[in-house]
C-alpha positions in Angstrom: -75.3 -35.1 -145.7 -77.8 -32.3 -146.2 -81.4 -33.4 -146.8 -80.6 -37.1 -146.9 -80.0 -38.0 -143.3 -82.9 -40.5 -143.7 -82.7 -41.6 -147.2 -85.5 -44.1 -147.0 -88.0 -41.5 -145.8 -86.7 -38.8 -148.1 -87.4 -41.2 -150.9 -90.7 -42.5 -149.7 -92.4 -41.5 -152.9 -90.3 -44.0 -154.8 -89.4 -46.8 -152.4 -92.7 -48.2 -151.3 -93.8 -49.3 -147.8 -91.7 -52.4 -147.2 -88.5 -50.7 -146.4 -90.2 -47.9 -144.4 -92.3 -50.3 -142.3 -89.1 -51.9 -141.0 -87.5 -48.5 -140.4 -90.5 -47.3 -138.4 -90.7 -50.5 -136.4 -87.2 -49.9 -135.3 -88.2 -46.4 -134.2 -90.9 -47.7 -131.8 -88.7 -47.5 -128.7 -88.3 -43.8 -129.3 -92.0 -43.2 -129.8 -92.8 -45.1 -126.6 -90.3 -43.0 -124.7 -88.2 -46.1 -123.7 -85.0 -44.7 -125.4 -83.8 -41.2 -125.5 -84.5 -39.4 -128.7 -81.8 -37.6 -130.6 -83.5 -34.2 -129.9 -86.4 -32.9 -128.0 -87.8 -29.4 -128.6 -89.5 -28.2 -125.5 -91.7 -25.2 -124.6 -92.9 -24.6 -128.2 -96.3 -23.6 -129.4 -96.9 -26.2 -132.0 -98.8 -24.9 -135.1 -101.0 -27.9 -135.9 -102.0 -27.9 -139.6 -104.2 -31.0 -139.1 -106.5 -29.7 -136.5 -105.8 -26.0 -137.2 -105.0 -25.1 -133.6 -102.0 -24.3 -131.4 -100.7 -27.0 -129.0 -98.4 -26.7 -126.1 -96.3 -29.9 -126.7 -92.8 -31.2 -126.9 -91.5 -32.7 -130.1 -89.1 -35.6 -130.1 -86.9 -36.4 -133.1 -84.8 -39.5 -133.9 -83.2 -40.8 -137.0 -84.4 -37.8 -139.0 -88.1 -38.2 -138.3 -90.5 -37.0 -135.6 -91.0 -39.9 -133.2 -93.2 -38.3 -130.6 -95.4 -35.3 -129.9 -96.6 -34.7 -126.3 -94.9 -34.7 -122.9 -92.3 -36.7 -121.1 -89.8 -37.3 -123.9 -86.1 -37.1 -123.2 -83.5 -36.4 -125.8 -79.7 -36.4 -126.1 -80.1 -32.8 -127.1 -82.8 -30.5 -125.7 -83.9 -27.3 -127.5 -85.8 -24.7 -125.5 -88.2 -23.0 -127.9 -89.0 -20.4 -125.2 -92.6 -20.0 -126.3 -91.9 -19.6 -130.0 -94.1 -21.2 -132.7 -92.9 -24.5 -134.2 -94.1 -25.0 -137.8 -93.5 -27.6 -140.5 -90.9 -26.7 -143.1 -92.6 -24.7 -145.9 -93.1 -25.9 -149.4 -93.5 -24.0 -152.7 -95.9 -25.9 -154.9 -94.8 -24.3 -158.1 -91.7 -22.3 -158.9 -89.2 -21.8 -161.7 -85.9 -21.6 -160.0 -84.4 -20.0 -163.0 -86.6 -16.9 -162.5 -84.7 -16.2 -159.3 -81.6 -15.9 -161.5 -79.8 -18.1 -159.0 -78.5 -21.6 -159.5 -80.2 -24.2 -157.3 -77.4 -24.2 -154.8 -77.5 -20.4 -154.5 -81.2 -20.5 -154.3 -81.1 -23.0 -151.4 -78.5 -20.8 -149.7 -81.0 -17.9 -149.9 -84.2 -19.6 -148.9 -83.4 -22.3 -146.4 -82.8 -19.8 -143.6 -86.3 -18.5 -144.3 -87.9 -21.8 -143.4 -88.1 -23.5 -146.8 -88.0 -27.3 -146.7 -88.9 -28.2 -150.3 -89.9 -26.8 -153.7 -91.8 -28.3 -156.6 -89.6 -26.8 -159.4 -90.4 -26.7 -163.1 -87.2 -26.4 -165.1 -88.8 -25.6 -168.4 -86.8 -22.4 -168.7 -83.5 -24.1 -169.0 -85.0 -27.0 -170.9 -85.9 -24.6 -173.7 -82.4 -23.3 -173.8 -80.3 -26.4 -173.1 -82.7 -29.3 -173.6 -82.4 -32.5 -171.5 -78.9 -31.6 -170.5 -80.2 -28.5 -168.8 -82.7 -30.5 -166.7 -80.0 -32.9 -165.6 -77.7 -30.1 -164.7 -80.4 -28.5 -162.5 -81.0 -31.8 -160.8 -77.4 -32.5 -160.2 -76.8 -29.0 -158.8 -79.6 -29.5 -156.3 -78.2 -32.6 -154.7 -77.0 -32.8 -151.0 -78.6 -29.6 -150.0 -80.5 -28.7 -146.8 -83.8 -28.6 -148.7 -85.4 -30.9 -151.3 -86.0 -30.0 -155.0 -88.7 -32.1 -156.6 -88.2 -31.4 -160.3 -91.0 -31.4 -162.9 -90.6 -33.1 -166.3 -91.4 -30.1 -168.6 -94.5 -30.8 -170.6 -94.4 -27.9 -173.0 -90.9 -27.4 -174.6 -91.5 -25.4 -176.6 -94.5 -23.7 -175.0 -96.1 -23.5 -178.4 -95.1 -24.2 -182.0 -94.5 -20.4 -182.4 -91.4 -20.4 -180.1 -88.0 -21.9 -180.9 -86.4 -24.1 -178.3 -83.1 -26.0 -178.5 -84.8 -29.4 -178.7 -88.5 -30.3 -178.3 -89.2 -32.6 -175.4 -91.8 -35.2 -176.4 -93.5 -38.1 -174.6 -90.4 -40.5 -174.7 -88.2 -37.9 -173.1 -90.7 -37.1 -170.4 -91.1 -40.8 -169.6 -87.4 -41.1 -169.4 -87.0 -38.2 -167.0 -89.7 -39.6 -164.7 -88.6 -43.2 -164.8 -85.0 -42.4 -164.1 -86.0 -40.3 -161.1 -84.5 -37.1 -162.5 -88.0 -35.6 -162.2 -90.9 -36.5 -159.9 -94.0 -34.8 -161.5 -95.3 -33.5 -164.8 -94.7 -29.8 -165.4 -97.4 -27.3 -166.1 -99.4 -28.3 -169.2 -99.5 -24.9 -170.9 -100.9 -26.0 -174.2 -104.4 -26.0 -172.9 -106.1 -25.7 -176.3 -104.4 -28.9 -177.4 -105.4 -30.7 -174.2 -109.0 -29.6 -174.7 -108.9 -30.6 -178.4 -107.5 -34.0 -177.6 -104.2 -33.6 -179.5 -102.5 -37.0 -179.6 -98.9 -35.7 -179.0 -100.0 -33.7 -175.9 -102.1 -36.5 -174.4 -99.1 -38.9 -175.0 -97.1 -36.7 -172.7 -99.8 -37.0 -170.0 -99.9 -40.7 -170.5 -96.1 -40.8 -170.2 -96.4 -39.3 -166.7 -98.3 -42.4 -165.5 -99.3 -42.1 -161.9 -97.0 -39.1 -161.2 -98.7 -35.8 -160.1 -99.7 -33.5 -163.0 -99.8 -29.7 -162.9 -102.0 -27.4 -164.9 -101.9 -24.0 -166.7 -105.3 -22.8 -167.9 -105.8 -19.0 -167.8 -109.4 -18.0 -168.1 -110.6 -21.5 -169.1 -114.2 -22.2 -168.0 -117.4 -24.1 -168.7 -117.2 -27.1 -171.0 -113.6 -26.4 -171.9 -112.7 -26.6 -168.2 -114.4 -29.9 -167.9 -112.5 -31.2 -170.9 -109.2 -30.0 -169.6 -109.7 -31.6 -166.2 -110.3 -34.9 -167.8 -106.5 -34.9 -168.3 -105.9 -35.1 -164.5 -103.9 -31.8 -164.6 -105.8 -30.2 -161.7 -103.5 -27.7 -159.9 -103.6 -24.4 -161.7 -101.6 -21.2 -161.0 -103.0 -19.0 -163.7 -106.3 -18.2 -162.0 -106.7 -14.5 -161.7 -110.3 -13.9 -160.6 -112.7 -15.0 -157.8 -115.4 -16.4 -160.1 -112.8 -18.3 -162.1 -111.2 -19.7 -159.0 -114.5 -20.8 -157.5 -115.5 -22.7 -160.6 -112.2 -24.5 -160.7 -112.6 -25.6 -157.1 -116.2 -26.7 -157.8 -115.0 -28.9 -160.7 -112.5 -30.7 -158.5 -109.4 -28.6 -159.2 -106.7 -27.3 -156.9 -105.9 -23.6 -156.8 -102.3 -22.4 -156.7 -102.7 -18.8 -155.6 -99.8 -17.1 -157.3 -97.8 -14.5 -155.4 -95.0 -13.8 -157.8 -92.9 -10.8 -158.8 -94.6 -10.1 -162.2 -98.0 -11.4 -161.2 -99.6 -11.4 -157.7 -103.1 -12.9 -157.7 -103.1 -13.6 -154.0 -104.9 -10.3 -153.0 -107.8 -11.1 -155.4 -108.1 -14.8 -154.7 -107.7 -14.6 -150.9 -111.4 -14.0 -150.6 -112.1 -17.6 -151.6 -110.4 -18.9 -148.5 -111.4 -16.0 -146.2 -115.1 -16.6 -146.8 -114.7 -20.4 -146.4 -111.5 -21.7 -144.8 -112.5 -25.3 -145.7 -111.4 -24.4 -149.3 -107.8 -24.2 -148.1 -107.7 -28.0 -148.2 -107.4 -27.6 -152.0 -105.5 -24.3 -152.1 -101.8 -23.6 -151.9 -99.8 -20.4 -152.4 -97.0 -20.5 -154.9 -94.3 -18.3 -156.4 -94.2 -19.2 -160.1 -91.6 -16.5 -160.8 -89.6 -14.5 -158.2 -86.7 -12.1 -158.8 -83.7 -12.1 -156.6 -84.5 -8.5 -155.5 -87.9 -9.7 -154.2 -86.4 -12.6 -152.3 -83.8 -10.3 -150.7 -86.2 -7.6 -149.8 -89.4 -9.5 -148.9 -88.4 -13.1 -148.3 -89.8 -16.3 -149.8 -92.5 -18.6 -148.4 -92.3 -16.7 -145.1 -93.3 -13.6 -147.0 -96.4 -15.4 -148.4 -97.4 -16.4 -145.0 -97.2 -12.8 -143.8 -99.1 -11.6 -146.8 -101.9 -14.1 -146.2 -102.3 -13.0 -142.6 -102.4 -9.3 -143.6 -105.1 -10.1 -146.1 -107.3 -11.6 -143.3 -106.7 -15.3 -143.8 -106.5 -17.2 -140.5 -102.8 -17.7 -139.8 -103.2 -21.5 -139.3 -105.2 -21.8 -142.5 -102.5 -19.8 -144.2 -99.8 -22.1 -142.8 -101.5 -25.1 -144.2 -101.5 -23.6 -147.6 -97.7 -23.5 -147.7 -97.1 -26.8 -146.0 -99.7 -29.6 -145.9 -101.7 -28.6 -149.0 -98.8 -28.8 -151.5 -97.5 -31.9 -149.9 -100.8 -33.6 -150.3 -101.3 -32.7 -153.9 -97.9 -33.8 -154.9 -98.0 -37.0 -152.9 -95.1 -36.0 -150.6 -96.1 -38.5 -147.9 -95.3 -37.7 -144.3 -94.3 -34.1 -145.2 -95.9 -30.8 -144.5 -96.9 -31.4 -140.9 -95.6 -32.2 -137.4 -96.7 -35.7 -136.4 -95.2 -39.1 -135.4 -93.5 -40.7 -138.4 -93.3 -37.5 -140.4 -90.0 -36.1 -141.7 -88.5 -33.7 -139.2 -88.5 -30.7 -141.5 -89.4 -27.8 -139.1 -88.8 -24.2 -138.4 -89.1 -22.1 -135.2 -90.7 -18.7 -135.7 -91.7 -15.8 -133.4 -95.3 -16.1 -134.6 -97.2 -16.8 -137.8 -98.2 -13.3 -138.5 -94.7 -11.9 -138.7 -92.9 -15.2 -139.4 -89.4 -14.2 -138.4 -87.5 -17.4 -138.6 -85.2 -18.3 -135.7 -84.1 -21.9 -136.5 -84.6 -24.4 -139.3 -84.2 -28.2 -139.1 -83.9 -30.5 -142.1 -84.5 -34.2 -141.3 -83.9 -33.3 -137.7 -80.6 -31.6 -138.2 -80.2 -27.9 -137.5 -79.3 -26.3 -140.8 -79.9 -22.6 -140.3 -80.2 -20.2 -137.4 -80.7 -16.5 -137.1 -80.9 -16.1 -140.9 -77.7 -18.0 -141.7 -76.8 -21.5 -142.8 -75.0 -23.6 -140.3 -72.7 -24.9 -143.0 -71.6 -23.5 -146.3 -71.7 -25.5 -149.4 -69.9 -24.8 -152.7 -70.4 -26.4 -156.0 -70.4 -24.5 -159.2 -73.1 -25.0 -161.7 -72.0 -27.5 -164.3 -73.8 -28.4 -167.5 -71.3 -31.1 -168.4 -70.3 -30.7 -172.0 -70.1 -27.1 -173.1 -73.5 -26.0 -174.4 -73.5 -22.8 -176.4 -75.0 -21.3 -179.5 -73.2 -18.3 -181.1 -75.8 -16.0 -182.5 -75.0 -13.8 -185.5 -74.8 -10.0 -185.2 -78.0 -8.2 -186.2 -77.2 -5.5 -188.7 -80.6 -3.9 -189.2 -84.0 -3.8 -187.5 -85.6 -1.3 -189.8 -89.3 -1.7 -190.6 -90.2 -0.3 -194.0 -93.4 1.7 -194.1 -96.0 1.2 -196.9 -97.6 4.1 -198.6 -100.4 6.0 -196.9 -101.1 5.9 -193.2 -100.3 2.4 -192.0 -102.0 0.8 -189.1 -99.9 -1.5 -186.9 -100.5 -4.1 -184.2 -99.2 -3.2 -180.7 -98.7 -5.3 -177.6 -100.6 -3.6 -174.9 -98.6 -4.1 -171.7 -100.6 -4.4 -168.4 -98.8 -3.3 -165.2 -98.7 -6.1 -162.6 -100.0 -8.8 -165.0 -98.7 -11.4 -167.4 -101.7 -10.7 -169.7 -101.3 -8.4 -172.6 -103.8 -6.7 -175.0 -103.8 -6.8 -178.8 -104.0 -3.2 -179.9 -103.9 -1.3 -183.2 -102.8 2.2 -183.9 -101.5 4.5 -186.6 -97.8 3.9 -187.1 -95.3 6.7 -186.7 -93.3 7.0 -189.9 -89.9 8.7 -190.3 -87.8 8.6 -193.5 -89.9 5.8 -194.9 -89.7 3.5 -191.9 -92.0 2.7 -188.9 -90.3 3.8 -185.7 -90.8 3.9 -182.0 -92.8 6.9 -180.7 -91.9 7.6 -177.0 -94.3 10.6 -177.0 -97.2 8.1 -177.5 -95.6 5.5 -175.2 -94.8 3.2 -178.1 -91.5 1.3 -178.0 -89.9 -0.9 -180.6 -89.6 -4.5 -179.5 -87.0 -6.9 -181.1 -86.7 -10.6 -180.5 -83.7 -12.6 -181.7 -83.6 -16.4 -181.5 -80.6 -17.8 -179.6 -81.1 -21.5 -179.1 -80.4 -22.9 -182.6 -78.8 -20.0 -184.4 -81.7 -19.9 -186.9 -81.1 -16.3 -187.7 -84.7 -15.5 -186.8 -85.3 -11.8 -185.8 -88.7 -10.4 -185.3 -89.7 -6.8 -184.8 -92.9 -5.4 -183.2 -94.0 -2.6 -181.0 -95.3 -2.4 -177.4 -97.4 0.3 -175.8 -97.6 1.2 -172.1 -94.1 0.4 -170.7 -93.2 4.1 -170.4 -89.8 3.9 -172.2 -88.7 7.5 -173.2 -85.2 6.8 -174.4 -82.5 4.1 -174.6 -83.2 0.4 -174.5 -83.6 -2.6 -172.1 -82.5 -6.0 -173.2 -82.6 -9.5 -171.7 -82.0 -13.2 -172.4 -84.7 -14.0 -169.9 -87.8 -14.1 -172.1 -90.2 -16.8 -171.3 -90.4 -19.6 -172.3 -87.9 -20.1 -175.1 -85.7 -17.3 -173.8 -84.6 -15.5 -177.0 -82.8 -12.2 -176.7 -85.5 -9.5 -176.3 -85.0 -5.8 -176.4 -87.4 -2.9 -176.0 -86.0 0.4 -177.2 -86.8 4.0 -178.2 -84.2 4.0 -181.0 -82.3 1.5 -183.2 -78.8 2.4 -182.0 -79.7 1.6 -178.4 -81.5 -1.6 -179.4 -78.5 -2.9 -181.4 -76.2 -2.0 -178.6 -78.2 -4.1 -176.2 -78.4 -7.0 -178.7 -74.7 -7.0 -179.2 -74.0 -7.0 -175.5 -76.3 -10.0 -175.1 -74.7 -11.8 -177.9 -71.1 -11.2 -176.6 -72.0 -12.2 -173.0 -74.1 -15.1 -173.9 -77.0 -13.7 -172.0 -78.0 -11.5 -169.1 -79.8 -8.2 -168.5 -78.6 -4.8 -169.9 -79.8 -1.2 -169.9 -78.2 1.2 -172.4 -78.6 4.5 -174.1 -77.1 4.9 -177.5 -73.8 3.0 -177.5 -73.3 3.4 -173.7 -74.0 0.5 -171.3 -75.7 2.0 -168.2 -76.0 -1.2 -166.1 -75.8 -4.9 -166.7 -76.1 -8.3 -165.1 -74.3 -11.2 -166.9 -76.0 -14.6 -166.4 -73.4 -17.2 -167.0 -75.6 -20.3 -166.7 -77.7 -20.6 -169.9 -78.2 -16.9 -169.9 -80.7 -17.4 -167.1 -78.9 -17.8 -163.8 -75.8 -16.6 -161.9 -73.6 -18.7 -159.6 -73.0 -15.6 -157.4 -74.7 -15.2 -154.0 -78.1 -13.7 -153.8 -77.0 -10.2 -152.5 -74.6 -9.7 -155.4 -77.1 -10.8 -158.0 -79.8 -8.7 -156.4 -77.6 -5.6 -156.3 -76.8 -5.9 -160.0 -80.4 -6.5 -160.9 -81.4 -3.5 -158.9 -78.9 -1.4 -160.8 -80.4 -2.6 -164.1 -83.9 -1.9 -162.9 -82.9 1.5 -161.7 -81.3 2.3 -165.0 -84.4 1.1 -166.8 -86.6 3.3 -164.6 -84.3 6.2 -165.5 -85.1 5.5 -169.1 -88.8 5.8 -168.3 -89.8 2.1 -167.8 -92.6 1.8 -165.3 -93.4 -0.9 -162.8 -91.6 -2.3 -159.8 -89.7 -4.9 -161.8 -89.0 -3.7 -165.3 -86.8 -6.6 -166.3 -89.4 -9.1 -165.2 -92.2 -7.3 -167.0 -90.1 -7.3 -170.2 -89.5 -11.1 -169.9 -93.1 -12.1 -170.4 -93.7 -10.1 -173.7 -92.5 -13.2 -175.6 -94.6 -15.9 -173.9 -97.0 -17.0 -176.6 -99.3 -19.1 -174.3 -100.4 -16.2 -172.1 -103.1 -14.1 -173.8 -103.1 -12.2 -175.9 -100.6 -10.7 -178.3 -96.9 -11.6 -177.9 -93.7 -11.3 -180.0 -91.6 -14.4 -180.5 -88.7 -15.0 -182.8 -91.2 -16.0 -185.4 -93.2 -12.8 -185.2 -96.4 -11.6 -183.5 -98.4 -14.5 -182.0 -102.0 -14.4 -180.7 -103.2 -18.0 -180.0 -106.7 -16.7 -179.5 -106.8 -15.6 -183.1 -105.1 -18.6 -184.5 -101.4 -18.0 -184.2 -99.1 -15.7 -186.3 -100.3 -12.2 -186.9 -98.9 -9.6 -189.3 -97.5 -6.3 -188.0 -99.5 -4.3 -190.5 -103.3 -4.3 -190.4 -106.0 -3.0 -192.7 -109.7 -2.4 -192.2 -112.2 -4.3 -194.3 -115.6 -3.0 -195.3 -117.1 -3.8 -191.9 -114.4 -2.0 -190.0 -112.8 -5.2 -188.7 -109.0 -5.6 -188.5 -107.6 -8.2 -190.9 -104.2 -9.3 -191.8 -102.5 -7.2 -194.5 
């Protein structure tokens, strides 16, 4: 059974020491070399993440754990590493599996051959769309695989009161998910203003997590506010974007999750923290947050992060610790993330750390992948149990009537390669009495339609900087509540995209006028596909290419679009309830006027 050869050790976090003590006592003859181990890996360069050095040593494995490191061990099976480097299985400390557009089983199929042993997965995307049933569906689909999924109990569903989820998850639901073992840690606490202010409902969620690990989300938070937030115990943050910000968080006892994602890659900026003082790596890990299938297929997964760190000048062994031992230690994954006696035998054999080409992968001592392929296929379609669907109503009109005079409007200012946006104002372009997109000024119309409760909410705004010249790009992937979101140069194209999304139940689509140029249906909650990675990546590439043909800029147009609705990332966003800027107090009007002092105020 994949990933559960040694159930006691795999469940160390929940079983306590009594069972394990007896198990390890029974393994003593293997450790003493009196009984042949199940497997011995010889002639390997052991990458030691404890002492940060290479060792020439044999590794003996029995009953799913490492029983000996050294020389003189004999095994029923002998593997000749031929001088390759033996590393612990890699761990992603923070990822939203849904962003890969793959179901958990398809995700594992793609990343296990790349040396991945475990992921700390936050399912708040599907939780917004399907509620508790979605979290359970993800957990069930991740069972009996050659890697471990440790699920987070989502702490912010919805992310803010300005987004519409299917069902809010409050403290009782979080406690239930953790107590039943469906989840193992508290998901990123995105409502940082409420944490700092001491909001009772938010702190109740933290209390419901008990002694489970907690994860953070605090972009740009510093000074006294940072101290206040860290009182919560949510210490591991993946929203840090700058050196000074990262250093302060480390100095105040935080852990840094250096994000290397598709839409946001902060690793090049934050690498300096570890390069100038490698000791800081003890409280740093490199994570994905969000990755597209095209990035995984083209670049890899945790192996790609290891290569990237080495190229940036981080010592290879230090880099390895940041994707193995460091996340294991923060999340309390005991006896994981290293190669030592008594530790789970999750390992990978690579040519070297700098290039990290994976030769073989072992899960609990069993060979599960070699030469980039799984040793055994596994099939299980994603199943949400009872049918979960919400039929949205067609949108007839997205016209924005223009007032008299020369109206000023708010615009979302898109930043390439960042999740952050700007709050801009500009003179509206008016045609036939309505405010319209203006491709000549790089201003596109942005439409968001709620799809989780069939409320009928439709919001219209405008975005500047995405480069759209014609047509429209639409998606049901729109963090975190995942409404339908469409950016377009004309209303006909926008409505075509919205109708396709409604009819398919979700996905990604590029269109021009009434013509569909490319599309990717996402059958699981409008977020994921049950098809293999190459097929999903090919269809996503086609949509991205079609979007680029319409003028959209950036390497991942679909991913960039998906964050324009995330209200908890500064500054201006568009949700189904309208423009939201939490830094300015919440909902903002589309139209603005100037008061006597020249300041923009709501109209």
